[in-house]
C-alpha positions, 0 to 999 in steps of 0.5 A: 362858033367858038368865042374869040374874045376873052370876055366871050370865053368868060361869059361861056364859062359863067353860063356853063357854071350857072347851068351846072349849079342852078336848081332849075326853080325860078327865083321867088319874087315878092308879090306886093312890091311897089311899081317903082321897086319893080322897075328899079329891080328890073333895071338892075337885074341881069340875066344870070340864070342859064339853062342847058338850052341857052348853052346849047344855042351858044355852042351851036351844033358843032360845039355840042358835037365837039363837047360830046366827043370830048366827053366820050373820049374822057370816059374811054380814058377813064375806062382804060385807067380802071381796066387796062387789060382785056382777056386773051382771045387765044387762050380765053384768059386761062394762060395755058393751051391744052394739047390736042392729042395729049389733052393732059399736056399744057403749055403757056399761051404764046400770045399772052405769055401765060398771063391770060390778059393783053393790054387793051388797044387804047392802052397801047396807043395812048399810054405807050405800055 
């Protein structure tokens, strides 16, 4: 499932790097090459082109699931960094409560202390703020 030897890990890294940098177009080959040149070229040539299907087959279904979960978690952490606060549900982001009898009277929201926003749950859990 996961590479155990350092060479297996290196091969996986190389496959992923090639998959991200390759254009997907086949390499051009000369059309009038001699038969000896073709045989020698094929003997020396290694399979360095990799596709996302090759990477998926290397990782397997569990590895792909782990990779997708990691990508989703990274996107969530980035979202927390960019938008750390959410609108207060109690005062609807206004930061103030209006009186029910005297509607002109206002007081600061006791939930968000008049700020109108709360830290998101992930921010509280991951960043301890």
